[in-house]
NUKOL-463308 format. One line per field, with one value per atom (N, C-alpha, C, O, CB): atom name; x, z, y; residue in three letters. Coordinates in nm, 2 decimals. Glycine has a CB too. Layout:
! NUKOL-463308
atome [CA  ...]
east [X  ...]
up [Z  ...]
north [Y  ...]
residu [ALA  ...]
This chain:
! NUKOL-463308
atome [N  CA  C  O  CB  N  CA  C  O  CB  N  CA  C  O  CB  N  CA  C  O  CB  N  CA  C  O  CB  N  CA  C  O  CB  N  CA  C  O  CB  N  CA  C  O  CB  N  CA  C  O  CB  N  CA  C  O  CB  N  CA  C  O  CB  N  CA  C  O  CB  N  CA  C  O  CB  N  CA  C  O  CB  N  CA  C  O  CB  N  CA  C  O  CB  N  CA  C  O  CB  N  CA  C  O  CB  N  CA  C  O  CB  N  CA  C  O  CB  N  CA  C  O  CB  N  CA  C  O  CB  N  CA  C  O  CB  N  CA  C  O  CB  N  CA  C  O  CB  N  CA  C  O  CB  N  CA  C  O  CB  N  CA  C  O  CB  N  CA  C  O  CB  N  CA  C  O  CB  N  CA  C  O  CB  N  CA  C  O  CB  N  CA  C  O  CB  N  CA  C  O  CB  N  CA  C  O  CB  N  CA  C  O  CB  N  CA  C  O  CB  N  CA  C  O  CB  N  CA  C  O  CB  N  CA  C  O  CB  N  CA  C  O  CB  N  CA  C  O  CB  N  CA  C  O  CB  N  CA  C  O  CB  N  CA  C  O  CB  N  CA  C  O  CB  N  CA  C  O  CB  N  CA  C  O  CB  N  CA  C  O  CB  N  CA  C  O  CB  N  CA  C  O  CB  N  CA  C  O  CB  N  CA  C  O  CB  N  CA  C  O  CB  N  CA  C  O  CB  N  CA  C  O  CB  N  CA  C  O  CB  N  CA  C  O  CB  N  CA  C  O  CB  N  CA  C  O  CB  N  CA  C  O  CB  N  CA  C  O  CB  N  CA  C  O  CB  N  CA  C  O  CB]
east [0.29  0.17  0.22  0.33  0.10  0.15  0.19  0.15  0.05  0.18  0.24  0.24  0.14  0.17  0.38  0.00  -0.09  -0.04  0.00  -0.20  -0.06  0.00  -0.13  -0.08  0.05  -0.22  -0.29  -0.38  -0.43  -0.38  -0.38  -0.48  -0.59  -0.60  -0.37  -0.64  -0.70  -0.67  -0.62  -0.81  -0.69  -0.64  -0.77  -0.81  -0.52  -0.84  -0.93  -0.86  -0.78  -1.01  -0.92  -0.88  -0.89  -1.00  -1.02  -0.79  -0.80  -0.92  -0.99  -0.66  -0.94  -1.04  -1.19  -1.27  -1.01  -1.23  -1.37  -1.38  -1.28  -1.38  -1.51  -1.49  -1.49  -1.53  -1.59  -1.43  -1.38  -1.25  -1.19  -1.32  -1.24  -1.11  -1.04  -1.09  -1.15  -0.90  -0.82  -0.76  -0.71  -0.72  -0.74  -0.66  -0.53  -0.49  -0.71  -0.46  -0.29  -0.23  -0.28  -0.19  -0.10  0.00  0.08  0.16  0.10  0.06  0.13  0.28  0.34  0.12  0.33  0.47  0.53  0.61  0.49  0.49  0.49  0.44  0.47  0.42  0.33  0.23  0.17  0.11  0.29  0.19  0.09  0.01  0.01  0.14  -0.11  -0.23  -0.20  -0.11  -0.29  -0.33  -0.25  -0.38  -0.49  -0.28  -0.32  -0.33  -0.36  -0.27  -0.23  -0.47  -0.50  -0.56  -0.65  -0.61  -0.51  -0.54  -0.54  -0.62  -0.69  -0.45  -0.44  -0.53  -0.54  -0.43  -0.60  -0.70  -0.69  -0.71  -0.82  -0.65  -0.63  -0.72  -0.83  -0.67  -0.70  -0.81  -0.85  -0.82  -0.77  -0.91  -0.95  -1.10  -1.18  -0.88  -1.14  -1.24  -1.40  -1.49  -1.21  -1.36  -1.47  -1.52  -1.45  -1.42  -1.64  -1.70  -1.62  -1.55  -1.88  -1.63  -1.56  -1.59  -1.50  -1.59  -1.73  -1.74  -1.70  -1.67  -1.87  -1.70  -1.67  -1.50  -1.46  -1.70  -1.41  -1.22  -1.25  -1.20  -1.13  -1.32  -1.31  -1.28  -1.18  -1.47  -1.40  -1.43  -1.31  -1.28  -1.52  -1.26  -1.14  -1.00  -0.89  -1.17  -1.01  -0.86  -0.87  -0.79  -0.85  -1.00  -1.00  -1.00  -0.94  -1.11  -1.06  -1.00  -0.90  -0.86  -1.07  -0.82  -0.67  -0.58  -0.50  -0.61  -0.61  -0.52  -0.54  -0.45  -0.56  -0.66  -0.66  -0.60  -0.55  -0.77  -0.61  -0.52  -0.36  -0.29  -0.55  -0.33  -0.20  -0.14  -0.01  -0.15  -0.23  -0.18  -0.13  -0.02  -0.30  -0.26  -0.25  -0.16  -0.10  -0.29  -0.15  -0.04  0.08  0.14  -0.02  0.13  0.28  0.24  0.34  0.32  0.15  0.18  0.18  0.21  0.03  0.16  0.18  0.02  0.03  0.28  -0.11  -0.21  -0.32  -0.44  -0.22  -0.28  -0.41  -0.43  -0.36  -0.35  -0.55  -0.59  -0.55  -0.53  -0.72  -0.53  -0.47  -0.66  -0.67  -0.33]
up [-1.49  -1.45  -1.44  -1.39  -1.27  -1.51  -1.50  -1.37  -1.31  -1.62  -1.31  -1.23  -1.24  -1.32  -1.20  -1.16  -1.16  -1.06  -0.94  -1.12  -1.18  -1.16  -1.05  -0.99  -1.32  -1.04  -1.00  -0.85  -0.84  -1.14  -0.78  -0.66  -0.59  -0.65  -0.52  -0.50  -0.37  -0.22  -0.16  -0.36  -0.17  -0.07  0.00  -0.04  -0.10  0.12  0.20  0.30  0.39  0.28  0.24  0.30  0.46  0.50  0.25  0.55  0.69  0.75  0.85  0.77  0.70  0.78  0.76  0.82  0.76  0.65  0.59  0.50  0.48  0.46  0.45  0.43  0.26  0.19  0.50  0.20  0.05  0.03  0.13  0.01  -0.08  -0.15  -0.27  -0.34  -0.22  -0.27  -0.37  -0.46  -0.40  -0.31  -0.56  -0.68  -0.65  -0.66  -0.86  -0.61  -0.59  -0.70  -0.74  -0.39  -0.74  -0.81  -0.72  -0.63  -0.87  -0.73  -0.65  -0.64  -0.54  -0.73  -0.75  -0.80  -0.68  -0.58  -0.98  -0.71  -0.60  -0.47  -0.40  -0.66  -0.43  -0.34  -0.33  -0.23  -0.21  -0.42  -0.45  -0.52  -0.60  -0.50  -0.51  -0.50  -0.70  -0.76  -0.36  -0.75  -0.91  -0.93  -0.87  -1.07  -1.04  -1.09  -1.23  -1.31  -1.05  -1.26  -1.41  -1.47  -1.42  -1.42  -1.60  -1.67  -1.55  -1.56  -1.75  -1.46  -1.34  -1.22  -1.15  -1.39  -1.21  -1.14  -1.05  -1.11  -1.25  -0.91  -0.78  -0.81  -0.84  -0.63  -0.82  -0.83  -0.70  -0.67  -0.93  -0.60  -0.45  -0.43  -0.51  -0.38  -0.31  -0.28  -0.36  -0.41  -0.31  -0.35  -0.45  -0.40  -0.32  -0.56  -0.42  -0.33  -0.37  -0.47  -0.36  -0.28  -0.30  -0.46  -0.53  -0.20  -0.50  -0.63  -0.78  -0.89  -0.63  -0.74  -0.82  -0.85  -0.97  -0.74  -0.73  -0.72  -0.79  -0.91  -0.55  -0.73  -0.80  -0.95  -1.02  -0.79  -1.00  -1.13  -1.21  -1.30  -1.12  -1.19  -1.25  -1.17  -1.20  -1.20  -1.10  -1.09  -1.23  -1.33  -0.89  -1.21  -1.32  -1.45  -1.54  -1.31  -1.48  -1.63  -1.66  -1.77  -1.69  -1.53  -1.54  -1.57  -1.66  -1.40  -1.49  -1.51  -1.64  -1.72  -1.42  -1.70  -1.82  -1.96  -2.07  -1.83  -1.90  -1.99  -2.00  -2.10  -1.96  -1.88  -1.89  -1.91  -1.92  -1.78  -1.90  -1.96  -2.13  -2.18  -1.95  -2.18  -2.32  -2.38  -2.46  -2.33  -2.30  -2.32  -2.35  -2.46  -2.20  -2.21  -2.21  -2.32  -2.34  -2.05  -2.40  -2.48  -2.64  -2.75  -2.46  -2.63  -2.74  -2.81  -2.92  -2.80  -2.78  -2.82  -2.78  -2.80  -2.78  -2.73  -2.69  -2.83  -2.92  -2.57  -2.84  -2.93  -2.91  -2.80  -2.94  -3.02  -3.00  -2.99  -2.97  -3.21]
north [-1.19  -1.10  -0.94  -0.92  -1.15  -0.82  -0.72  -0.65  -0.68  -0.68  -0.54  -0.50  -0.35  -0.26  -0.49  -0.35  -0.29  -0.16  -0.16  -0.39  -0.04  0.06  0.17  0.27  0.11  0.15  0.24  0.18  0.07  0.27  0.26  0.15  0.24  0.35  0.06  0.23  0.32  0.35  0.26  0.27  0.46  0.50  0.56  0.67  0.57  0.50  0.59  0.73  0.75  0.49  0.77  0.95  0.95  0.93  1.09  0.98  0.94  1.02  0.98  0.96  1.14  1.22  1.21  1.28  1.37  1.11  1.13  0.96  0.89  1.30  0.93  0.83  0.83  0.73  0.77  0.95  0.97  0.87  0.83  1.15  0.85  0.79  0.87  0.96  0.66  0.82  0.87  0.78  0.69  0.94  0.78  0.69  0.75  0.87  0.72  0.62  0.69  0.58  0.48  0.67  0.65  0.57  0.46  0.50  0.66  0.35  0.23  0.28  0.27  0.07  0.32  0.32  0.44  0.42  0.37  0.54  0.68  0.72  0.81  0.78  0.61  0.63  0.78  0.82  0.59  0.84  0.98  0.95  0.85  1.10  1.07  1.08  1.11  1.16  1.20  1.06  1.08  1.24  1.25  0.87  1.33  1.43  1.40  1.36  1.50  1.42  1.41  1.55  1.62  1.28  1.57  1.71  1.83  1.92  1.71  1.80  1.91  1.93  2.03  2.03  1.81  1.80  1.66  1.56  1.81  1.67  1.58  1.48  1.52  1.66  1.35  1.23  1.18  1.06  1.11  1.27  1.28  1.30  1.35  1.40  1.26  1.30  1.22  1.27  1.44  1.08  1.01  0.92  0.85  0.95  0.89  0.76  0.64  0.65  0.72  0.51  0.41  0.36  0.31  0.31  0.38  0.33  0.40  0.34  0.30  0.52  0.62  0.58  0.55  0.77  0.59  0.52  0.41  0.39  0.47  0.33  0.16  0.17  0.13  0.05  0.22  0.26  0.31  0.24  0.35  0.42  0.51  0.44  0.49  0.70  0.36  0.27  0.15  0.14  0.15  0.08  -0.03  0.02  -0.05  -0.12  0.16  0.21  0.26  0.27  0.29  0.32  0.37  0.27  0.27  0.42  0.16  0.01  -0.01  0.01  -0.13  -0.05  -0.07  0.01  -0.03  -0.07  0.14  0.21  0.21  0.20  0.34  0.21  0.19  0.05  0.04  0.24  -0.08  -0.19  -0.15  -0.13  -0.32  -0.13  -0.06  -0.04  -0.11  0.04  0.12  0.20  0.11  0.09  0.30  0.05  -0.05  -0.15  -0.21  -0.15  -0.18  -0.30  -0.19  -0.24  -0.44  -0.09  -0.05  -0.03  0.03  -0.16  -0.06  -0.09  0.01  -0.02  -0.21  0.13  0.25  0.30  0.27  0.40  0.36  0.46  0.58  0.63  0.46  0.65  0.81  0.90  1.02  0.88]
residu [MET  MET  MET  MET  MET  GLU  GLU  GLU  GLU  GLU  THR  THR  THR  THR  THR  ILE  ILE  ILE  ILE  ILE  ARG  ARG  ARG  ARG  ARG  TYR  TYR  TYR  TYR  TYR  GLY  GLY  GLY  GLY  GLY  LEU  LEU  LEU  LEU  LEU  ARG  ARG  ARG  ARG  ARG  GLN  GLN  GLN  GLN  GLN  ASN  ASN  ASN  ASN  ASN  ASP  ASP  ASP  ASP  ASP  LEU  LEU  LEU  LEU  LEU  ASN  ASN  ASN  ASN  ASN  SER  SER  SER  SER  SER  TYR  TYR  TYR  TYR  TYR  TRP  TRP  TRP  TRP  TRP  SER  SER  SER  SER  SER  VAL  VAL  VAL  VAL  VAL  ILE  ILE  ILE  ILE  ILE  ASP  ASP  ASP  ASP  ASP  VAL  VAL  VAL  VAL  VAL  PHE  PHE  PHE  PHE  PHE  THR  THR  THR  THR  THR  GLY  GLY  GLY  GLY  GLY  GLN  GLN  GLN  GLN  GLN  ALA  ALA  ALA  ALA  ALA  VAL  VAL  VAL  VAL  VAL  VAL  VAL  VAL  VAL  VAL  VAL  VAL  VAL  VAL  VAL  ASP  ASP  ASP  ASP  ASP  GLY  GLY  GLY  GLY  GLY  LEU  LEU  LEU  LEU  LEU  LEU  LEU  LEU  LEU  LEU  VAL  VAL  VAL  VAL  VAL  ASP  ASP  ASP  ASP  ASP  CYS  CYS  CYS  CYS  CYS  LEU  LEU  LEU  LEU  LEU  THR  THR  THR  THR  THR  ASN  ASN  ASN  ASN  ASN  GLU  GLU  GLU  GLU  GLU  GLU  GLU  GLU  GLU  GLU  ALA  ALA  ALA  ALA  ALA  ASP  ASP  ASP  ASP  ASP  TYR  TYR  TYR  TYR  TYR  LEU  LEU  LEU  LEU  LEU  VAL  VAL  VAL  VAL  VAL  ASP  ASP  ASP  ASP  ASP  LEU  LEU  LEU  LEU  LEU  MET  MET  MET  MET  MET  ASN  ASN  ASN  ASN  ASN  LEU  LEU  LEU  LEU  LEU  GLN  GLN  GLN  GLN  GLN  ASP  ASP  ASP  ASP  ASP  VAL  VAL  VAL  VAL  VAL  LEU  LEU  LEU  LEU  LEU  HIS  HIS  HIS  HIS  HIS  ARG  ARG  ARG  ARG  ARG  LYS  LYS  LYS  LYS  LYS  GLY  GLY  GLY  GLY  GLY  LEU  LEU  LEU  LEU  LEU  GLU  GLU  GLU  GLU  GLU  ARG  ARG  ARG  ARG  ARG  ASP  ASP  ASP  ASP  ASP]
């Protein structure tokens, strides 16, 4: 089984969520934007999408 790279972390001060890189523990930055202050549904969707993209990339199956 492959290691899942991205996960969720709830922000301490509010009910919003961040997408984190589980290897580094840091919030993810995509195209210069911090993936933060998301609803649970938004963050969950992005985590699934980013993990799928990461698996495809590692297997050499992603599209350009």
